[in-house]
C-alpha positions in Angstrom: 88.0 -102.0 0.4 85.9 -99.1 2.7 88.3 -97.8 5.4 86.6 -98.6 9.0 85.0 -96.2 11.9 87.2 -94.2 14.3 85.6 -92.1 17.1 86.6 -88.7 16.6 87.2 -89.3 20.9 90.0 -91.4 20.0 92.4 -88.5 18.5 92.6 -84.9 19.5 89.7 -83.5 18.4 89.6 -81.1 15.4 89.3 -77.4 15.3 86.5 -75.7 15.6 85.9 -72.4 13.9 83.6 -69.9 12.6 83.9 -70.5 8.8 82.1 -68.3 6.9 79.6 -69.6 4.3 81.5 -70.6 0.2 80.3 -67.5 -2.0 76.9 -67.8 -3.5 75.9 -70.4 -1.0 72.3 -70.6 0.1 70.4 -72.5 2.2 66.6 -73.1 2.7 65.2 -70.5 4.5 63.5 -72.4 7.6 61.6 -74.1 8.4 61.3 -76.6 4.7 58.0 -77.0 4.2 58.1 -79.5 1.3 60.9 -81.7 -0.1 60.0 -84.7 -3.5 62.5 -86.2 -5.5 62.8 -85.2 -9.4 63.3 -86.4 -12.3 66.4 -83.9 -13.5 69.7 -85.6 -14.3 72.7 -84.2 -12.5 75.6 -82.0 -14.8 78.3 -81.3 -14.2 81.3 -79.8 -15.6 84.5 -77.8 -14.0 86.4 -75.3 -15.8 89.8 -75.5 -13.5 92.7 -77.8 -13.1 91.7 -78.7 -10.1 87.9 -78.9 -10.8 87.9 -81.3 -13.2 90.7 -83.5 -10.6 87.5 -82.9 -8.4 85.5 -84.2 -10.8 87.2 -87.3 -11.6 87.6 -88.4 -7.7 83.7 -87.4 -7.5 83.1 -89.9 -10.6 85.2 -92.9 -9.2 83.8 -92.8 -5.6 80.3 -93.1 -7.2 81.1 -95.7 -9.1 82.6 -97.1 -6.3 79.7 -96.3 -4.2 76.9 -97.6 -6.7 79.0 -100.9 -7.1 79.0 -101.6 -3.5 75.4 -100.4 -2.1 73.6 -101.0 -5.7 70.0 -100.0 -5.4 70.4 -98.6 -2.1 72.6 -95.6 -3.3 71.4 -92.8 -5.6 74.0 -90.3 -7.2 73.5 -86.5 -7.4 69.7 -87.1 -6.8 67.4 -83.8 -7.3 65.6 -83.2 -4.6 62.9 -80.2 -4.9 62.1 -78.3 -1.8 59.6 -75.7 -0.5 60.9 -72.9 1.8 59.9 -69.2 3.3 61.4 -68.6 -0.6 59.5 -70.8 -2.8 60.7 -73.7 -4.7 64.6 -74.6 -4.8 66.6 -77.4 -5.6 69.1 -79.1 -3.6 71.4 -82.0 -5.3 73.6 -83.7 -2.8 76.5 -86.2 -4.3 74.7 -89.5 -2.7 71.9 -90.7 -0.6 72.7 -93.9 0.4 69.6 -95.9 2.7 69.6 -98.3 5.5 66.6 -99.7 6.6 66.1 -97.4 9.6 68.7 -94.4 8.2 69.6 -92.4 5.2 73.1 -91.2 4.6 73.8 -87.8 3.5 76.8 -87.9 1.2 79.5 -85.0 0.1 82.2 -86.2 -2.0 85.3 -83.6 -2.3 88.8 -84.2 -3.4 89.7 -82.8 0.3 88.4 -81.8 3.4 87.1 -78.5 3.9 84.4 -76.4 5.3 82.2 -76.4 2.1 81.3 -79.8 2.7 79.6 -79.1 6.6 77.8 -75.6 4.9 76.1 -78.2 2.1 75.4 -81.1 4.1 74.3 -79.4 7.7 72.9 -76.3 6.7 70.9 -77.2 3.3 70.8 -81.0 2.2 70.2 -82.0 6.5 66.9 -79.7 6.6 65.7 -80.8 3.3 66.2 -84.8 4.0 64.8 -84.7 7.0 61.7 -83.7 5.5 61.7 -85.7 2.5 62.1 -88.5 4.9 61.0 -87.9 8.2 61.3 -91.0 10.1 65.2 -91.8 9.2 67.9 -91.2 11.0 69.9 -88.8 9.2 73.6 -89.2 9.1 76.1 -86.9 7.3 79.2 -88.0 5.4 81.7 -86.2 3.5 84.0 -88.5 2.0 87.2 -87.3 0.5 91.1 -88.0 -0.8 92.9 -85.6 1.4 92.3 -85.0 5.1 93.8 -82.7 6.7 92.7 -83.1 10.3 93.7 -79.4 11.4 91.8 -77.2 8.9 89.6 -75.3 10.6 85.9 -76.8 10.7 82.8 -75.0 11.9 81.9 -78.5 14.3 83.6 -81.9 15.5 82.9 -84.7 13.5 83.8 -88.7 13.6 87.0 -89.9 11.4 85.7 -93.0 9.8 87.4 -96.0 9.1 84.9 -98.2 8.2 81.6 -97.0 6.6 79.3 -99.5 7.1 79.5 -99.8 11.3 79.7 -95.9 11.5 76.3 -96.1 9.6 74.9 -98.6 11.6 76.1 -97.4 15.0 75.9 -93.3 14.1 73.5 -91.5 16.4 71.0 -89.1 14.0 72.6 -86.5 12.8 76.1 -87.4 13.6 78.5 -85.8 11.0 81.8 -88.1 9.7 84.1 -87.9 7.6 85.7 -90.7 5.4 89.3 -90.0 3.5 89.2 -92.5 0.5 91.9 -92.9 -1.5 90.8 -94.5 -5.0 
């Protein structure tokens, strides 16, 4: 069962922090001029025990989302985009499509600021060009959630994913703790 939605206003606010970007992170140099889906398949491998554990958790979440949403869910879809530097590729962990919205999914074994950099600074501007008429919703799914972890913006704590996706305004950011 996917947990339900709880607005962050119902709990004390999370700390907001100026968090540096992850090493080697490169956001699109705005504006993004064009974006298209690619047919490439994603290949991931971890070298440390923590990375391997994170990839196992991601694989479980991917299977659950695929099972629940079927053809509406697109795991690890490569998106080629053109920005001021030229062509590059973004690979969000998942895209979940509704009738008037698309959720950009990032899966982490633990809640961390890196997800914000990926979701807000890389994937959101690319998906806005790819699907300009849809409401864009950003979702981090994590196994472990420390609400005191410094994060660059406030987010909604999600208890019920479907309800959150139907009611979240454009540009919303939600975090779903999902222990599988």
